[in-house]
C-alpha positions in Angstrom: 87.1 19.3 -7.2 88.4 15.6 -7.7 85.8 12.9 -6.3 86.8 9.3 -6.2 84.1 6.7 -5.4 85.2 3.4 -4.0 83.1 0.4 -4.0 84.0 -3.3 -2.9 82.1 -4.5 -6.1 81.4 -7.9 -4.8 77.7 -8.2 -4.7 77.3 -7.0 -8.3 79.5 -10.1 -9.4 77.7 -12.8 -7.6 74.1 -11.7 -6.8 71.7 -11.5 -9.9 69.2 -9.1 -7.9 72.3 -6.7 -7.4 73.0 -6.9 -11.0 69.6 -6.3 -11.9 69.2 -3.2 -9.7 72.9 -1.9 -10.4 73.9 -3.2 -13.7 77.4 -1.1 -13.6 78.0 -1.6 -10.1 77.0 0.8 -7.3 80.0 2.8 -7.9 78.9 3.3 -11.5 75.4 4.6 -10.4 77.0 6.8 -8.0 79.4 8.1 -10.5 76.6 8.7 -13.0 74.6 11.1 -11.0 77.8 13.0 -9.9 78.5 13.5 -13.8 75.2 14.9 -14.0 76.0 17.3 -11.1 79.1 18.3 -12.8 81.8 16.3 -11.5 84.1 13.9 -13.5 84.7 11.1 -10.7 87.0 8.4 -10.7 86.0 5.0 -9.5 87.8 2.3 -7.8 87.1 -1.0 -6.6 88.6 -3.7 -4.3 89.9 -6.4 -6.7 92.2 -3.6 -8.5 96.0 -3.2 -7.6 96.2 -1.4 -4.3 92.3 -1.4 -4.3 92.5 1.4 -7.1 93.8 3.7 -4.3 97.2 4.4 -5.0 99.4 7.3 -3.7 98.8 9.1 -6.7 95.1 8.7 -6.8 94.7 9.8 -3.1 96.9 12.5 -3.3 94.8 13.9 -6.1 91.5 13.2 -4.4 89.5 15.8 -2.5 86.6 13.8 -1.5 86.3 9.7 -1.2 83.2 8.1 -1.1 83.4 4.5 0.4 80.8 1.8 0.0 81.7 -1.8 1.4 79.8 -4.9 2.8 80.9 -8.5 2.6 84.7 -8.0 2.1 85.7 -5.4 4.7 88.5 -7.7 6.1 89.9 -8.0 2.5 90.8 -4.2 2.5 94.8 -4.1 3.1 95.6 -2.4 6.4 98.5 -0.7 4.4 95.3 1.1 2.2 93.3 1.9 5.4 96.4 3.7 6.8 97.1 5.6 3.6 93.5 6.5 3.4 93.3 7.8 7.2 96.4 9.8 6.5 94.9 11.6 3.6 91.7 12.3 5.7 93.8 13.7 8.4 95.7 15.8 5.9 92.0 17.2 5.0 90.6 14.8 2.2 86.9 14.5 2.8 85.5 11.1 3.3 81.7 10.1 2.7 80.8 6.6 4.2 77.8 5.3 2.6 75.4 2.5 4.2 77.1 -0.7 5.2 80.8 1.1 5.1 79.8 1.7 8.9 81.6 -1.5 9.3 84.6 -0.8 7.1 88.1 -0.7 8.6 88.6 2.9 7.5 85.5 4.2 9.3 86.3 2.1 12.5 89.5 3.3 12.7 88.7 6.8 12.5 85.8 6.6 15.0 87.7 4.3 17.5 84.7 2.2 18.3 83.1 -1.1 17.1 80.5 1.1 14.8 77.9 -1.7 15.4 74.3 -1.7 15.3 71.1 -3.6 14.6 69.9 -4.6 11.4 67.0 -6.3 9.6 65.9 -6.7 5.8 62.2 -6.8 5.8 61.3 -4.5 2.9 60.5 -1.7 5.4 59.5 2.0 4.7 62.3 4.5 5.9 61.5 8.1 6.6 64.6 10.1 7.1 63.8 13.2 9.0 66.0 16.5 8.7 66.8 17.4 12.2 69.4 20.0 11.1 67.3 21.9 8.5 70.1 24.8 8.3 73.0 22.4 7.6 74.3 22.6 4.2 74.2 18.9 3.7 70.3 19.1 3.9 69.9 22.0 1.4 67.1 21.3 -1.1 65.8 18.3 0.6 62.6 19.5 2.5 61.5 18.1 5.8 62.1 14.5 5.0 63.1 11.8 2.5 60.8 8.8 2.3 62.0 5.4 0.8 59.5 2.7 -0.1 61.8 -0.1 0.8 65.2 -0.2 2.5 67.3 -2.2 5.0 66.6 -1.4 8.6 69.3 0.0 10.9 68.5 0.4 14.7 70.3 2.1 17.7 72.1 1.5 19.5 74.7 2.8 17.0 78.1 2.4 18.6 79.8 5.5 17.3 81.2 8.5 19.1 78.7 11.3 19.3 78.6 13.1 16.0 79.8 16.7 15.8 76.6 17.2 13.9 73.5 15.2 13.4 71.6 16.1 10.3 69.1 12.9 9.5 67.4 10.7 11.9 65.5 7.7 10.5 62.2 6.1 11.5 61.4 2.5 10.3 58.2 0.7 9.8 59.0 -1.8 12.4 59.4 1.1 14.9 63.4 1.6 15.1 65.2 4.9 14.8 68.8 5.6 13.8 71.2 8.3 13.4 71.3 8.3 9.6 73.3 11.3 8.9 76.4 12.2 11.1 79.2 14.3 10.6 82.8 14.1 12.2 86.1 16.1 12.1 89.1 14.2 12.3 92.5 16.2 11.9 91.7 18.8 8.9 89.5 16.2 7.4 85.6 16.1 7.5 83.6 12.7 7.4 79.9 12.3 6.7 78.3 9.0 7.3 75.0 8.5 5.4 73.0 5.4 6.2 70.8 4.5 3.0 72.1 2.3 0.3 71.5 -1.2 0.4 72.5 -3.1 -2.4 69.3 -4.8 -3.1 67.2 -1.5 -3.4 67.3 1.4 -6.2 68.1 4.0 -3.4 71.0 5.4 -5.3 68.4 6.4 -8.0 66.2 8.2 -5.7 67.0 12.3 -6.4 66.8 13.2 -2.9 69.4 10.7 -2.0 71.6 11.9 -4.7 71.0 15.6 -3.6 72.3 14.8 -0.1 75.4 13.0 -1.5 76.2 15.9 -3.6 75.8 18.4 -0.8 78.0 16.1 1.2 80.8 16.4 -1.2 80.6 20.1 -1.2 80.6 20.0 2.6 83.5 17.8 2.9 85.8 19.4 0.4 89.2 20.3 1.9 90.1 24.0 2.6 93.1 25.9 2.2 94.2 26.0 5.6 97.8 24.8 6.2 98.6 22.0 8.2 99.2 22.8 11.9 102.8 22.6 13.1 103.5 20.2 16.0 106.2 19.4 18.1 108.6 21.7 20.2 107.7 25.3 19.5 109.8 28.6 20.3 107.8 31.2 22.2 106.2 33.9 20.2 107.0 36.5 23.1 109.9 36.9 25.2 109.9 34.2 28.0 112.4 34.4 30.9 114.9 31.4 30.7 114.5 31.0 26.9 
């Protein structure tokens, strides 16, 4: 399976704290644990030509991971359309943390994808609410993160097809943190944790969820549906 990890890679260039936590970029940290899981991931960033998401790259990608935060508006609409087309054709998409506000996620959801947020070094506990779901395999009843950014409801997304994780935060908020959606032939998994100043992507349980998400979102071999005017399968008077 071919996996591409996309990251806007802006915080890592300007914020010393982020550089300290992720010296090789968030995309580099994710790629490292995916290699340990047996993948040979490609990475792509915003400032590359075509944001690193050329036709050839996307056509060869089975699952695309997306992390963005401060530069959503700099992503070309043409590239967003290109990614959306591939998702509808069957490419899996995993949207991480502040990627909820990315053009591609908002386009596929059809809503604002807005939410409450707060940076206060709060404990987060992600409860598994669908223990039989393959994305939660090997995780246990919950994942506890000592410090994370708070995201709170209401999260302006369509009702998820499946809800896998719900977060509780030390300040009292809750949040739908692990949501799946189907669009066309493609499967989408939104996973909330991953603020750039916290070492969340080094947590083994978080890594397990992402690896599980890749397996879940992998394309199937089903052919594309045929649309448009169709001949009847049985004899129809007048045809």
